N, C-alpha and C positions, 0 to 999 in steps of 0.2 A: 504495499499500500504506500503510495506516495506520501511524502511527509505532509504534506497539505490537508491531503483526505483524513489523515491521522488527527490533527489539529481540528478538524472539524468535527470528527467524531467525538472527540474527548470534550469539546465545548458543549455539547449537548447533554452531558452527564455532571450532575450536581448532588451534592449530598441530599439532597430530596429524593433523589432516585432511590437512595437506600434506607435514610433514617426517616423512620415514620415518626418517631416523637421522643424526646428527650424531656424527664422530669424528675423530679427530687420525690422521695418516698420519705416518712416517716424514719426517722433512723439514721439520715443523711446520705444515703446511698442515691446517685443519679441512675436512672435506667433509662438505657438507651434500645429503643425497639428499632431493629434492623429488618429490610424486607429485599426480595426481589433477588440479584445476583450480585455478589462482592467479587469483582474481578478486576482485572487491569484497566477497565475503562472508567469504574466509579471509585476506586481505591484514592485516586489523588483528593477526589472532594472528602470523601470518608474522613481521610488522614488529616486533613485541616480541621474537621469539628472534632474528632478523637483526640487531637494533640491538645486543643483549647479546653477540652474536659479533663484533660490530665496535666494541665499545666500548674495547679496549685497542688500545696503541699497535702497529704493525706487523702488523695483522691478515693472515692469509693464507687466503682463504678460496676453496673449490671449491664452487660450486652445481650439483649433478648434474640436470639439467634432463631426462634422457632419459626418465623416467616421467610428464613431465606431459603431461596430454592437452587443456589447454587455459591460455590466458592473456588477460586482457584487458587494457585500459589501466591499471587500478588495479595490476594483475601487474608489466607494465612500469614502472611508477610505482616500485615497491618495488625492484624490480633498479636501477633508476637510483640510489634513494636508498642502497641498499647499495654501490653503485660509489662515489658521494661520500663516504660515511662512511668506507670504506676508503682512497681515495685521499688524504683530510683528514689521515688517521693513518699516511701514508706504507707503504700496505699494499697489497696485491694480491688481485684478484678475479677468478677464471676462470670462465667457465660452459661446461659440459659439456652438449652436445646434438649429437645427430646428425639432427635433424629439419629437413628443406628447409623445411615449414611454419614453424617457429620462426624460420628464417634470414630467409625471406620478409617476415615479420611486421616483423622488426631493418630489412631494408632498405626497408619501406614507411613507417618511422615515421623514417626518418634515423638509426637508433642501429647500423648495420651496425659503424662503425668506433669505436664506443664501449666495446666490450667484448672483454676477451679470449677467443676461444672455442676450445674444442677438442671433439674428436670423442669422446675418452675419458679416464678419469681419470688423473691425474698417476701414473705409476710411482713407487712407493716406491725409495729410494737403495738402490745394493747394499751390502749388509754389508762391513764393512771386513774385509780379508783377514787373516787371524790371522798373525803371523809367529811362526816357533818357535825 
């Protein structure tokens, strides 16, 4: 593909193509719901978004990957980058997936024990009981 065609394809992809929502939950974690394909075309915009979320000290990030339909080596690379940035800032990264296919990809690439994995989103902390 000629260089100009590559630039035009990349211009059409933004963080909104992959990031559905980012919100905080009680307890301080930021949940980022991802969707669709995390690949070489969407990773640059996603990198910018995740770098911003991991820029502060002690980030607590939860990436909901359940709606993700495809991830390539560039996508795995951004997950590793996000993990490294989070750990360097004494934070926590959790991946939420119930996909046997994604877990198989992690196994095949030697990344099984690298990430903290969950099958569902973290539950909010219970509200403090009111004392009368």
